[in-house]
C-alpha positions as CSV (number, residue, x, y, z in Angstrom):
1,X,125.9,79.4,96.7
2,X,126.2,77.8,100.1
3,X,123.1,78.3,102.3
4,X,123.3,77.4,106.0
5,X,120.9,77.7,108.8
6,X,122.4,78.8,112.2
7,X,120.0,76.5,114.1
8,X,120.4,73.4,111.8
9,X,120.4,70.3,114.0
10,X,122.3,68.1,111.5
11,X,124.9,70.3,110.0
12,X,126.0,72.4,112.9
13,X,126.8,76.0,112.0
14,X,130.0,76.0,114.0
15,X,131.3,73.2,111.6
16,X,130.7,75.1,108.4
17,X,134.1,76.0,106.9
18,X,133.2,79.7,106.7
19,X,136.7,81.1,106.2
20,X,137.4,78.6,103.4
21,X,134.2,79.4,101.6
22,X,134.8,83.1,101.8
23,X,138.3,82.8,100.3
24,X,136.6,81.5,97.1
25,X,135.6,84.5,95.0
26,X,133.0,82.3,93.2
27,X,131.2,81.4,96.4
28,X,128.3,83.2,98.0
29,X,127.6,82.2,101.6
30,X,124.0,82.7,102.8
31,X,123.6,82.5,106.6
32,X,120.0,82.2,107.8
33,X,119.0,82.5,111.4
34,X,116.5,79.6,111.1
35,X,116.2,76.6,108.9
36,X,118.6,74.3,107.3
37,X,118.5,70.7,106.1
38,X,115.5,71.2,103.8
39,X,113.7,73.3,106.4
40,X,113.6,76.8,105.0
41,X,109.8,77.5,105.5
42,X,107.7,80.5,106.1
43,X,103.9,80.9,106.7
44,X,101.9,81.0,103.5
45,X,99.5,83.9,104.0
46,X,97.5,82.9,100.9
47,X,96.6,79.4,102.3
48,X,93.8,78.5,104.7
49,X,95.1,74.9,105.1
50,X,96.0,73.4,108.4
51,X,99.7,73.3,107.5
52,X,100.0,76.6,105.7
53,X,103.8,76.8,105.2
54,X,105.7,77.1,102.1
55,X,109.4,76.7,101.3
56,X,111.1,80.1,100.6
57,X,114.4,78.6,99.6
58,X,113.3,77.8,96.0
59,X,112.3,81.4,95.4
60,X,115.6,82.8,96.5
61,X,117.6,80.2,94.6
62,X,115.7,81.1,91.4
63,X,116.4,84.8,92.0
64,X,120.1,84.0,92.5
65,X,120.4,82.1,89.2
66,X,118.4,84.8,87.3
67,X,120.8,87.4,88.7
68,X,124.0,85.6,87.6
69,X,122.8,84.5,84.1
């Protein structure tokens, strides 16, 4: 699984070897509109804290591994 954010400021989306990745039948490419470089966050509706964000990447990664096992 390769997960890229289209607005990543460090690993630019245009530099991701998309065609090479897609030729590998064992590869899954996830292209997110926002995020990247440890910045896959969303608002945590359950929290009243000042910084009420949570990472959503870990939930999706666990679902991915559950699905292939």
